[in-house]
KEDO-312388 format. One record per residue (C-alpha): x, y, z; residue in one letter; residue number from 1; chain. Coordinates in nm, 2 decimals. Each point is the difference from the previous one (the first is absolute). Layout:
<recs>
<rec><u>X</u><v>Y</v><w>Z</w><code>A</code><pos>NUM</pos><unit>A</unit></rec>
...
</recs>
This chain:
<recs>
<rec><u>21.31</u><v>1.27</v><w>-3.50</w><code>X</code><pos>1</pos><unit>A</unit></rec>
<rec><u>-0.23</u><v>0.20</v><w>-0.08</w><code>X</code><pos>2</pos><unit>A</unit></rec>
<rec><u>0.03</u><v>-0.22</v><w>-0.43</w><code>X</code><pos>3</pos><unit>A</unit></rec>
<rec><u>-0.11</u><v>-0.27</v><w>0.15</w><code>X</code><pos>4</pos><unit>A</unit></rec>
<rec><u>-0.38</u><v>0.19</v><w>0.10</w><code>X</code><pos>5</pos><unit>A</unit></rec>
<rec><u>-0.17</u><v>-0.05</v><w>-0.27</w><code>X</code><pos>6</pos><unit>A</unit></rec>
<rec><u>-0.28</u><v>-0.17</v><w>-0.14</w><code>X</code><pos>7</pos><unit>A</unit></rec>
<rec><u>0.14</u><v>-0.34</v><w>0.06</w><code>X</code><pos>8</pos><unit>A</unit></rec>
<rec><u>0.06</u><v>0.10</v><w>0.41</w><code>X</code><pos>9</pos><unit>A</unit></rec>
<rec><u>-0.33</u><v>0.12</v><w>0.01</w><code>X</code><pos>10</pos><unit>A</unit></rec>
<rec><u>-0.13</u><v>-0.30</v><w>-0.13</w><code>X</code><pos>11</pos><unit>A</unit></rec>
<rec><u>0.12</u><v>-0.20</v><w>0.30</w><code>X</code><pos>12</pos><unit>A</unit></rec>
<rec><u>-0.02</u><v>0.18</v><w>0.27</w><code>X</code><pos>13</pos><unit>A</unit></rec>
<rec><u>-0.44</u><v>0.07</v><w>-0.09</w><code>X</code><pos>14</pos><unit>A</unit></rec>
<rec><u>-0.02</u><v>-0.44</v><w>-0.01</w><code>X</code><pos>15</pos><unit>A</unit></rec>
<rec><u>0.32</u><v>0.02</v><w>0.32</w><code>X</code><pos>16</pos><unit>A</unit></rec>
<rec><u>-0.33</u><v>0.24</v><w>0.21</w><code>X</code><pos>17</pos><unit>A</unit></rec>
<rec><u>-0.29</u><v>-0.22</v><w>-0.10</w><code>X</code><pos>18</pos><unit>A</unit></rec>
<rec><u>0.16</u><v>-0.33</v><w>0.04</w><code>X</code><pos>19</pos><unit>A</unit></rec>
<rec><u>0.14</u><v>0.13</v><w>0.32</w><code>X</code><pos>20</pos><unit>A</unit></rec>
<rec><u>-0.32</u><v>0.18</v><w>0.11</w><code>X</code><pos>21</pos><unit>A</unit></rec>
<rec><u>-0.24</u><v>-0.28</v><w>-0.13</w><code>X</code><pos>22</pos><unit>A</unit></rec>
<rec><u>0.21</u><v>-0.22</v><w>0.17</w><code>X</code><pos>23</pos><unit>A</unit></rec>
<rec><u>-0.02</u><v>0.19</v><w>0.37</w><code>X</code><pos>24</pos><unit>A</unit></rec>
<rec><u>-0.41</u><v>0.03</v><w>-0.05</w><code>X</code><pos>25</pos><unit>A</unit></rec>
<rec><u>0.01</u><v>-0.35</v><w>0.02</w><code>X</code><pos>26</pos><unit>A</unit></rec>
<rec><u>0.18</u><v>-0.07</v><w>0.21</w><code>X</code><pos>27</pos><unit>A</unit></rec>
<rec><u>-0.22</u><v>0.19</v><w>0.24</w><code>X</code><pos>28</pos><unit>A</unit></rec>
<rec><u>-0.32</u><v>-0.13</v><w>-0.13</w><code>X</code><pos>29</pos><unit>A</unit></rec>
<rec><u>0.16</u><v>-0.37</v><w>0.08</w><code>X</code><pos>30</pos><unit>A</unit></rec>
<rec><u>0.16</u><v>0.16</v><w>0.31</w><code>X</code><pos>31</pos><unit>A</unit></rec>
<rec><u>-0.39</u><v>0.07</v><w>0.14</w><code>X</code><pos>32</pos><unit>A</unit></rec>
<rec><u>-0.12</u><v>-0.32</v><w>-0.16</w><code>X</code><pos>33</pos><unit>A</unit></rec>
<rec><u>0.23</u><v>-0.19</v><w>0.27</w><code>X</code><pos>34</pos><unit>A</unit></rec>
<rec><u>-0.13</u><v>0.16</v><w>0.24</w><code>X</code><pos>35</pos><unit>A</unit></rec>
<rec><u>-0.33</u><v>-0.04</v><w>-0.09</w><code>X</code><pos>36</pos><unit>A</unit></rec>
<rec><u>0.08</u><v>-0.37</v><w>-0.01</w><code>X</code><pos>37</pos><unit>A</unit></rec>
<rec><u>0.13</u><v>0.07</v><w>0.36</w><code>X</code><pos>38</pos><unit>A</unit></rec>
<rec><u>0.31</u><v>-0.14</v><w>-0.13</w><code>X</code><pos>39</pos><unit>A</unit></rec>
<rec><u>0.20</u><v>0.39</v><w>0.02</w><code>X</code><pos>40</pos><unit>A</unit></rec>
<rec><u>-0.14</u><v>0.12</v><w>0.38</w><code>X</code><pos>41</pos><unit>A</unit></rec>
<rec><u>-0.29</u><v>0.29</v><w>0.01</w><code>X</code><pos>42</pos><unit>A</unit></rec>
<rec><u>0.26</u><v>0.28</v><w>0.05</w><code>X</code><pos>43</pos><unit>A</unit></rec>
<rec><u>0.23</u><v>-0.03</v><w>-0.28</w><code>X</code><pos>44</pos><unit>A</unit></rec>
<rec><u>0.04</u><v>0.31</v><w>-0.11</w><code>X</code><pos>45</pos><unit>A</unit></rec>
<rec><u>0.11</u><v>-0.11</v><w>-0.39</w><code>X</code><pos>46</pos><unit>A</unit></rec>
<rec><u>-0.35</u><v>-0.10</v><w>-0.15</w><code>X</code><pos>47</pos><unit>A</unit></rec>
<rec><u>-0.20</u><v>0.20</v><w>-0.21</w><code>X</code><pos>48</pos><unit>A</unit></rec>
<rec><u>-0.29</u><v>0.00</v><w>0.18</w><code>X</code><pos>49</pos><unit>A</unit></rec>
<rec><u>-0.18</u><v>0.00</v><w>-0.34</w><code>X</code><pos>50</pos><unit>A</unit></rec>
<rec><u>-0.18</u><v>-0.35</v><w>0.09</w><code>X</code><pos>51</pos><unit>A</unit></rec>
<rec><u>-0.20</u><v>0.21</v><w>0.27</w><code>X</code><pos>52</pos><unit>A</unit></rec>
<rec><u>-0.13</u><v>0.21</v><w>-0.23</w><code>X</code><pos>53</pos><unit>A</unit></rec>
<rec><u>-0.08</u><v>-0.23</v><w>-0.25</w><code>X</code><pos>54</pos><unit>A</unit></rec>
<rec><u>-0.20</u><v>-0.22</v><w>0.27</w><code>X</code><pos>55</pos><unit>A</unit></rec>
<rec><u>-0.21</u><v>0.30</v><w>0.09</w><code>X</code><pos>56</pos><unit>A</unit></rec>
<rec><u>-0.07</u><v>0.16</v><w>-0.37</w><code>X</code><pos>57</pos><unit>A</unit></rec>
<rec><u>-0.18</u><v>-0.36</v><w>-0.04</w><code>X</code><pos>58</pos><unit>A</unit></rec>
<rec><u>-0.16</u><v>-0.02</v><w>0.29</w><code>X</code><pos>59</pos><unit>A</unit></rec>
<rec><u>-0.17</u><v>0.33</v><w>-0.10</w><code>X</code><pos>60</pos><unit>A</unit></rec>
<rec><u>-0.17</u><v>-0.25</v><w>-0.26</w><code>X</code><pos>61</pos><unit>A</unit></rec>
<rec><u>-0.09</u><v>-0.26</v><w>0.20</w><code>X</code><pos>62</pos><unit>A</unit></rec>
<rec><u>0.31</u><v>-0.25</v><w>-0.12</w><code>X</code><pos>63</pos><unit>A</unit></rec>
<rec><u>0.21</u><v>-0.10</v><w>0.31</w><code>X</code><pos>64</pos><unit>A</unit></rec>
<rec><u>0.42</u><v>-0.12</v><w>0.07</w><code>X</code><pos>65</pos><unit>A</unit></rec>
<rec><u>-0.02</u><v>-0.33</v><w>-0.16</w><code>X</code><pos>66</pos><unit>A</unit></rec>
<rec><u>0.04</u><v>0.23</v><w>-0.33</w><code>X</code><pos>67</pos><unit>A</unit></rec>
<rec><u>0.13</u><v>0.22</v><w>0.06</w><code>X</code><pos>68</pos><unit>A</unit></rec>
<rec><u>0.33</u><v>-0.11</v><w>0.06</w><code>X</code><pos>69</pos><unit>A</unit></rec>
<rec><u>-0.13</u><v>-0.20</v><w>-0.32</w><code>X</code><pos>70</pos><unit>A</unit></rec>
<rec><u>0.11</u><v>0.32</v><w>-0.15</w><code>X</code><pos>71</pos><unit>A</unit></rec>
<rec><u>0.24</u><v>0.11</v><w>0.20</w><code>X</code><pos>72</pos><unit>A</unit></rec>
<rec><u>0.23</u><v>-0.34</v><w>-0.05</w><code>X</code><pos>73</pos><unit>A</unit></rec>
<rec><u>-0.09</u><v>0.09</v><w>-0.47</w><code>X</code><pos>74</pos><unit>A</unit></rec>
<rec><u>0.11</u><v>0.34</v><w>0.13</w><code>X</code><pos>75</pos><unit>A</unit></rec>
<rec><u>0.32</u><v>-0.12</v><w>0.08</w><code>X</code><pos>76</pos><unit>A</unit></rec>
<rec><u>0.07</u><v>-0.27</v><w>-0.25</w><code>X</code><pos>77</pos><unit>A</unit></rec>
<rec><u>-0.11</u><v>0.27</v><w>-0.25</w><code>X</code><pos>78</pos><unit>A</unit></rec>
<rec><u>0.35</u><v>0.18</v><w>0.13</w><code>X</code><pos>79</pos><unit>A</unit></rec>
<rec><u>0.25</u><v>-0.23</v><w>0.04</w><code>X</code><pos>80</pos><unit>A</unit></rec>
<rec><u>-0.07</u><v>-0.10</v><w>-0.42</w><code>X</code><pos>81</pos><unit>A</unit></rec>
<rec><u>0.01</u><v>0.39</v><w>-0.08</w><code>X</code><pos>82</pos><unit>A</unit></rec>
<rec><u>0.32</u><v>0.01</v><w>0.22</w><code>X</code><pos>83</pos><unit>A</unit></rec>
<rec><u>0.16</u><v>-0.26</v><w>-0.09</w><code>X</code><pos>84</pos><unit>A</unit></rec>
<rec><u>-0.08</u><v>0.15</v><w>-0.35</w><code>X</code><pos>85</pos><unit>A</unit></rec>
<rec><u>0.14</u><v>0.30</v><w>0.07</w><code>X</code><pos>86</pos><unit>A</unit></rec>
<rec><u>0.29</u><v>-0.16</v><w>0.12</w><code>X</code><pos>87</pos><unit>A</unit></rec>
<rec><u>0.04</u><v>-0.21</v><w>-0.32</w><code>X</code><pos>88</pos><unit>A</unit></rec>
<rec><u>-0.04</u><v>0.31</v><w>-0.16</w><code>X</code><pos>89</pos><unit>A</unit></rec>
<rec><u>0.30</u><v>0.18</v><w>0.15</w><code>X</code><pos>90</pos><unit>A</unit></rec>
<rec><u>0.19</u><v>-0.24</v><w>-0.02</w><code>X</code><pos>91</pos><unit>A</unit></rec>
<rec><u>-0.06</u><v>-0.03</v><w>-0.37</w><code>X</code><pos>92</pos><unit>A</unit></rec>
<rec><u>0.09</u><v>0.37</v><w>0.01</w><code>X</code><pos>93</pos><unit>A</unit></rec>
<rec><u>0.32</u><v>-0.09</v><w>0.18</w><code>X</code><pos>94</pos><unit>A</unit></rec>
<rec><u>0.17</u><v>-0.15</v><w>-0.32</w><code>X</code><pos>95</pos><unit>A</unit></rec>
<rec><u>-0.10</u><v>0.16</v><w>-0.26</w><code>X</code><pos>96</pos><unit>A</unit></rec>
<rec><u>-0.40</u><v>0.00</v><w>-0.13</w><code>X</code><pos>97</pos><unit>A</unit></rec>
<rec><u>-0.18</u><v>0.32</v><w>-0.05</w><code>X</code><pos>98</pos><unit>A</unit></rec>
<rec><u>-0.27</u><v>0.12</v><w>0.13</w><code>X</code><pos>99</pos><unit>A</unit></rec>
<rec><u>-0.18</u><v>-0.10</v><w>-0.28</w><code>X</code><pos>100</pos><unit>A</unit></rec>
<rec><u>0.04</u><v>-0.41</v><w>0.12</w><code>X</code><pos>101</pos><unit>A</unit></rec>
<rec><u>-0.26</u><v>-0.24</v><w>0.02</w><code>X</code><pos>102</pos><unit>A</unit></rec>
<rec><u>0.04</u><v>-0.06</v><w>0.43</w><code>X</code><pos>103</pos><unit>A</unit></rec>
<rec><u>-0.04</u><v>0.38</v><w>0.02</w><code>X</code><pos>104</pos><unit>A</unit></rec>
<rec><u>-0.33</u><v>0.04</v><w>-0.12</w><code>X</code><pos>105</pos><unit>A</unit></rec>
<rec><u>-0.09</u><v>-0.38</v><w>0.15</w><code>X</code><pos>106</pos><unit>A</unit></rec>
<rec><u>0.12</u><v>0.23</v><w>0.37</w><code>X</code><pos>107</pos><unit>A</unit></rec>
<rec><u>-0.23</u><v>0.29</v><w>-0.07</w><code>X</code><pos>108</pos><unit>A</unit></rec>
<rec><u>-0.24</u><v>-0.14</v><w>-0.18</w><code>X</code><pos>109</pos><unit>A</unit></rec>
<rec><u>-0.10</u><v>-0.27</v><w>0.35</w><code>X</code><pos>110</pos><unit>A</unit></rec>
<rec><u>0.10</u><v>0.34</v><w>0.24</w><code>X</code><pos>111</pos><unit>A</unit></rec>
<rec><u>-0.24</u><v>0.22</v><w>-0.25</w><code>X</code><pos>112</pos><unit>A</unit></rec>
<rec><u>-0.28</u><v>-0.27</v><w>0.11</w><code>X</code><pos>113</pos><unit>A</unit></rec>
<rec><u>0.10</u><v>-0.10</v><w>0.35</w><code>X</code><pos>114</pos><unit>A</unit></rec>
<rec><u>-0.10</u><v>0.39</v><w>0.03</w><code>X</code><pos>115</pos><unit>A</unit></rec>
<rec><u>-0.31</u><v>-0.02</v><w>-0.22</w><code>X</code><pos>116</pos><unit>A</unit></rec>
<rec><u>-0.09</u><v>-0.26</v><w>0.20</w><code>X</code><pos>117</pos><unit>A</unit></rec>
<rec><u>-0.04</u><v>0.21</v><w>0.31</w><code>X</code><pos>118</pos><unit>A</unit></rec>
<rec><u>-0.18</u><v>0.27</v><w>-0.18</w><code>X</code><pos>119</pos><unit>A</unit></rec>
<rec><u>-0.26</u><v>-0.26</v><w>-0.11</w><code>X</code><pos>120</pos><unit>A</unit></rec>
<rec><u>-0.05</u><v>-0.08</v><w>0.40</w><code>X</code><pos>121</pos><unit>A</unit></rec>
<rec><u>-0.03</u><v>0.37</v><w>0.05</w><code>X</code><pos>122</pos><unit>A</unit></rec>
<rec><u>-0.27</u><v>0.04</v><w>-0.26</w><code>X</code><pos>123</pos><unit>A</unit></rec>
<rec><u>-0.19</u><v>-0.42</v><w>0.11</w><code>X</code><pos>124</pos><unit>A</unit></rec>
<rec><u>0.08</u><v>0.13</v><w>0.37</w><code>X</code><pos>125</pos><unit>A</unit></rec>
<rec><u>-0.10</u><v>0.35</v><w>0.07</w><code>X</code><pos>126</pos><unit>A</unit></rec>
<rec><u>0.34</u><v>0.02</v><w>0.17</w><code>X</code><pos>127</pos><unit>A</unit></rec>
<rec><u>0.14</u><v>0.36</v><w>-0.12</w><code>X</code><pos>128</pos><unit>A</unit></rec>
<rec><u>0.29</u><v>0.07</v><w>0.25</w><code>X</code><pos>129</pos><unit>A</unit></rec>
<rec><u>0.26</u><v>-0.26</v><w>-0.12</w><code>X</code><pos>130</pos><unit>A</unit></rec>
<rec><u>-0.15</u><v>0.17</v><w>-0.40</w><code>X</code><pos>131</pos><unit>A</unit></rec>
<rec><u>0.33</u><v>0.28</v><w>-0.02</w><code>X</code><pos>132</pos><unit>A</unit></rec>
<rec><u>0.24</u><v>-0.22</v><w>0.05</w><code>X</code><pos>133</pos><unit>A</unit></rec>
<rec><u>-0.06</u><v>-0.25</v><w>-0.26</w><code>X</code><pos>134</pos><unit>A</unit></rec>
<rec><u>-0.11</u><v>0.29</v><w>-0.22</w><code>X</code><pos>135</pos><unit>A</unit></rec>
<rec><u>0.36</u><v>0.17</v><w>0.11</w><code>X</code><pos>136</pos><unit>A</unit></rec>
<rec><u>0.20</u><v>-0.40</v><w>-0.07</w><code>X</code><pos>137</pos><unit>A</unit></rec>
<rec><u>-0.20</u><v>-0.06</v><w>-0.25</w><code>X</code><pos>138</pos><unit>A</unit></rec>
<rec><u>0.03</u><v>0.34</v><w>-0.23</w><code>X</code><pos>139</pos><unit>A</unit></rec>
<rec><u>0.47</u><v>-0.02</v><w>0.15</w><code>X</code><pos>140</pos><unit>A</unit></rec>
<rec><u>-0.01</u><v>-0.40</v><w>-0.13</w><code>X</code><pos>141</pos><unit>A</unit></rec>
<rec><u>-0.09</u><v>0.14</v><w>-0.42</w><code>X</code><pos>142</pos><unit>A</unit></rec>
<rec><u>0.21</u><v>0.28</v><w>0.12</w><code>X</code><pos>143</pos><unit>A</unit></rec>
<rec><u>0.28</u><v>-0.16</v><w>0.05</w><code>X</code><pos>144</pos><unit>A</unit></rec>
<rec><u>-0.05</u><v>-0.22</v><w>-0.25</w><code>X</code><pos>145</pos><unit>A</unit></rec>
<rec><u>-0.04</u><v>0.21</v><w>-0.30</w><code>X</code><pos>146</pos><unit>A</unit></rec>
<rec><u>0.30</u><v>0.14</v><w>0.11</w><code>X</code><pos>147</pos><unit>A</unit></rec>
<rec><u>0.12</u><v>-0.31</v><w>-0.01</w><code>X</code><pos>148</pos><unit>A</unit></rec>
<rec><u>-0.04</u><v>-0.10</v><w>-0.34</w><code>X</code><pos>149</pos><unit>A</unit></rec>
<rec><u>-0.05</u><v>0.38</v><w>-0.16</w><code>X</code><pos>150</pos><unit>A</unit></rec>
<rec><u>0.40</u><v>0.04</v><w>0.13</w><code>X</code><pos>151</pos><unit>A</unit></rec>
<rec><u>0.05</u><v>-0.23</v><w>-0.26</w><code>X</code><pos>152</pos><unit>A</unit></rec>
<rec><u>0.15</u><v>0.09</v><w>-0.34</w><code>X</code><pos>153</pos><unit>A</unit></rec>
<rec><u>-0.25</u><v>-0.18</v><w>-0.33</w><code>X</code><pos>154</pos><unit>A</unit></rec>
<rec><u>-0.32</u><v>-0.11</v><w>0.04</w><code>X</code><pos>155</pos><unit>A</unit></rec>
<rec><u>-0.18</u><v>-0.05</v><w>0.30</w><code>X</code><pos>156</pos><unit>A</unit></rec>
<rec><u>-0.04</u><v>-0.46</v><w>0.00</w><code>X</code><pos>157</pos><unit>A</unit></rec>
<rec><u>-0.28</u><v>-0.20</v><w>0.19</w><code>X</code><pos>158</pos><unit>A</unit></rec>
</recs>
C-alpha cells in the first residue's frame, strides 16, 4: 500500500486539496453574496463575510458599495474559473497525465494570478489585514506547483 504513495499520488493529492479548498472558499463567498442580495437570511452562518471587508476597505477611499459588489463578483468569477481548472487538472492526473500536463500549469497560473491580484489590491488600497494569508496562500500554491512538477522524471515542460 505504501508503495503507491509516489509523486503521482502526491500530485493528485495536492491538486485535489487545492480544488476542494478553493471550491469551499468560492462557496462561502457565493453564500456571502447571496446574503447581500437577500436571497439567504442575514444570519446565514456559512458565509465568508468577505464582502463586508471589501466594502469597508473601499469606503475608506471614498468608493461606494456598488463598486465593491462589482469587485466581489469579479473575485467570485475568478475563483470559479480557478476551481474548475483545478478540478480539470485533477481529472487529468487521475487519467494518467503527469504533473507537467498543461492542465496542471493552467490551473496553477490562474490560481496564482488570483492571489497576486489580491496582493496588488492590498497595496493599492493600503489594507494589510489580509496580506499575510494571501502571501501564505500564494507561496503555498507555488510550493505545490514545484512539488508537482519537480517530482516528474525528465525536464519540466511549460
